[in-house]
N, C-alpha and C positions, 0 to 999 in steps of 0.2 A: 655869405656871412657864416662864420664858424658857429657851430652849436653842438650840443651833446644830445644824442638821440638814444632812446631806449628800445631795445628789441623786445616786443611784447610776448615772445614765446619763452625765452630763458631769462628775461629781466637783466640782460647785459647792456651796459651803457657803451656807446661808440662815439668817439669824438670825430665830427666832420670838420677837419681843420683846413679851411680854404686858404688861410694865410700862409700855410707851409708850402703851397704849390708855387709861391713866389720866390722860393729859394733859388739863387743863381746856380747854374750848372757847376761852377767852380767849387761849390760847397757840397755837392751831392755825389761826388765820386771819390772814393778812398784811394789816395795815392801814396805809395810807399816812398817815392822819391820826388815829391812835389817841391816846387820852388817856394822856399819859406817866406819870400817877400809877399806871397799871395795868401799865406795862412793868417786868418783873422785873429787867431789866438796867440801868435808869436809876439814877443816883446818888440815894440816899435810900431806895431800895427793896431794900436788901441783905437784909432779913429774908424776902423773897419767894424767895430762892435758897438753895441748899445752902451750908454754910460754905466759905469760900475755901481753896484749896490753897496759893496764893501770890498776891501782889499787889504792884503798884508804888504806893506811898502817900506822902502827905505825912508828914513825920517825927512830927507830933503826932497823927496819926489812929490809931484803934484798928481791929484786924481786923474785917471784916464790918460796917463802918460807912461813912459818907460820908468823902470826902477821898482817894479813890483815883484813879489814872490808868489802871490796867489791873487786871483781876481774872481769875484762873483758878479755876474752880469745877467740881466734878463735876456732870454733867447730872442734873437732878432726876428725869428720866424716862429712864434710860439704856437703850441697847440691850444693853450688857454691864456687869457689875459686878465690880470688882476684889476684893471680899470673897467672891465665890463660890468654892467649892472646885472645882478642875478634875477633872471626872469624865467618863469615856467610857462609852457604852452601845451595844449592838447588839441589834436585834430583826429576825431574818431577814436580809434584804438591806439593811435600813436602819440607818444609823449616826448617832449624835448625841453631842454633848458639851455640858457645862454652859455656860451663857452667862457665861463668865469673861473678864474683860478690863477695859478702862477706857473711859469715855466722858466726856470733859471739854470744857468750853467756855472759850475765851479771849475774854473780853469786852474788846474793844480800847480802848474809851474811854467816858467818861461821856456823850460827845456822841451823841445818839440818831440823828442823820441823816447824819453824815460817812461817806463811803466810804473805803476803804483808800488810794486814790490821792490823796485830798484831805488826808491827813495830811502832816506834815513828814517829811523823811528820818529825822530823829532819832526821831520817834515810830514810824515803820515799823521802824526798827532795834530799838527796845524790844520791839515785838510779836514780831518774828522771834527775838530773843534768848530771850524767854520760851517760845516754841514749841520752840526748840532745847533749852532746859533741861528741859522736860517730856519730850521724847523721850529725853534722856540719863537722866533719872530712871527712866522706865518700862523702859528697856533692862535695868535691874538685876533685873527680875522674869522669871525664867527660864521662866515659864508662857507668856509673851507671845511671839508669833512675828512679828507684823507690825503696823505703825502706818500709818494714813492720816490726813493733816491736810487739812481742806477748808473751803471758805467758800462758802455759798450766798447769792446776792444777788438778791432779787426773787422773786415768786411763781412765775415761769416756771422759776426755778432750784431750786424746792423750799423756799425760805425761808418760815418761819412767823412769824418775828419780824423787824422792820425793823432793830432796834438792831444795829450792826456787831459781828460775832463770828465767830471760827473754831470749828470742832469738831475734836476729836482722838479717834479711836477706835483702841484697841489690841486686837488679836485673838489668840486662842490658835492660830489657823491662818493660813496664807497664802491669801488669796482667789484665785479662779480667774483673774481678769483680771490681777492682779499676777503670778501664776505664769506666765501666758502670756508676759508681757513679760520676766520673769527668764529663762525657758527660751530664748526667742528670742535674747536678748542673749548668753546663755551658749553657745548653739549657734554664733553668729557668732564668738565669741571662740575656740572650739575650732578652727574652720576657718581663721580669718585671724590668730589670735594678737593681736587688737586689739579694743578696745572699740568697739562699733557706734555708740555715742553720740559718742565722740571722732571717729570717721570722719564722722559727720553734721556735727559742728561744723566740721571741716576743709573739707568740701565746701560747706556753706552759706557759709562765709567766703570761699572762692574764687569762688563763683558770685555771691553778694551780692544776688540778686533777691528772696530771701524774708526778708532781714534787716529787722527793725523798729528795733532799737537795739542798741548794743554799748558796753562799756566794758572796762577792763583785765581784769576778772575774769569777766564774764558776757556771754552772747549772748541776745538776744530775737529770735525769728523765727517765721514762719508755716510749720509743717512741710510737707514736700513732699506727703505724702498726708494733708492736713488733712481731718478728718471733718466739720467744721462751718465755715461762713463766719467768717473772722477768728479761727479757732482760733490761739492763740499760745502758744509755749513759752518759758520762761526757764531757761537751763542754765548751769552753771559751765564756763568754758573749760578749766580744769584738771581732770583726772580725780578724782572723789570719789564714793564709793558712798553715804555717809551724810550726811544733812542736818546732823546735830548735830556734825560734825567740823570745821566751818569756823571760821576765826580771826575775831577782832573786825573786822579790816579787810575780810575776806571778806563779812561780813553788811552792812557799810556800802555796799559796791558793789552788793550785792543790793538793799538798800533803795532805792538811787538808780535802778536800772534797773526795779524793780518800780513805783515811783512814775511814772516816765516812760511805761512801757508802758501802765499803767492809765489815765493821763491821755489818751494818744493814743486808746485805745479809747473812752473816755468822749466825746471830741470827735468821733470818727468815727461812733459809734452813739448816737444821742440817748437812747433808752430802753435803757441798757446794764444788762441783767440777766445774771448770769453765775455759773458755777461755777469755783472755783479750787482746784486740788489740788496738794499737795506729795507727791511720790513719793520715798520713801527706801528704802534696802536693808532686807531682813528683819533682825529683831533677833538671831536665834540662828543663822542660816545665813550662810555666807561666799560672798557674790557680789562681793567687793571688786574683783576684776579685771575683771569683765564688766559690772557694772551701774554706772549714772551717775545720781545723783539729779537731779531736775528738777521744774519747776513747769509745770502745764498750766492754761491759762485758756480756758474754753469760753463764748463769748457765746451767750446763749439767744435766737437769732434765728429759727431754724426748729424745727419740732416733729419729734420722732422718732416715726415712724408704723409701720404694719404691715410694710412692706417691710424697714425697718431692723431691727425686732425679729425678723422671721422669717428674715433672711438674714445679719445681721451686716454687710451692706454699708451704706455711708452715701453719700447723694447730696449733693454740695456744689456749689452753683451759682456760687460765687465762687472762682476759682483763687487759691491762696495767694500767687502772684506779684503779682496785682492787689491783694489785701488788704494785703500787706506794703508795696507801693509807696505805697498810700494812707496807711497809718499812718506810714510813714517820712517822708513829706513834710508831715505836720502839724507 
């Protein structure tokens, strides 16, 4: 039975997801040239997935059939399940809670091979709008504390299926890494009475050396302490803690800078495999003054090895100033 266990030394939560070991082998190997009739996310194979939560469809098409432009479905082999009752237990020093939450897939397009940056701005806007709507809907479940939205592209990034999709996982706890960021931002706010992310935006704008792209609403840049070569962030210029609070025009500016940034990275890095993460504020806790939602893109160029795992230090051989200059000039 799946559950979430707490490490008593560092207070890190671990999902023991027994349901996911039932995934068929066909779904666990990333294939560049797979037979599309076996891809569960391709149009015409809707019966291979769970029933859709929502979809963007042609007016005459029926749910869970062909004729869609985007589908949102529950993961068939979820890490967490929304139907699980939230229960806590303790045995000696060990704590656990039931694997309650949500694990959803946003299938971006019927096109099996297109990456996010290859879509039109209008298409990216539709994808982001549906992600926003799913976060807003799950916010109503008071059992859920935190949501992470992410995209894995390529086997080096942990992708098991080539077909373009995002994943959304909503958890009944705030994960350790997210809490470290929230705590650091909150501590900065207590001392300086300002959002650290807003200060980063001001300084990056003044310096300019690490900027990749910019428009009226968003900044794309390689962070000062980049952990990986060509690590890139996209962040709203105006303070906002929650991804799902943006206006219609806000998402259109985001669509534009996301497309431009991804295209630059694709041109700079030929074999561009990456992780993309959307970080938004916790669902039930108020970090509205100190946290600032943002997107992180991690190209999977180098491997994380023993030193990084053992120390938490990252060795980056490409200064962010050089990476940003290269991307900016593409």
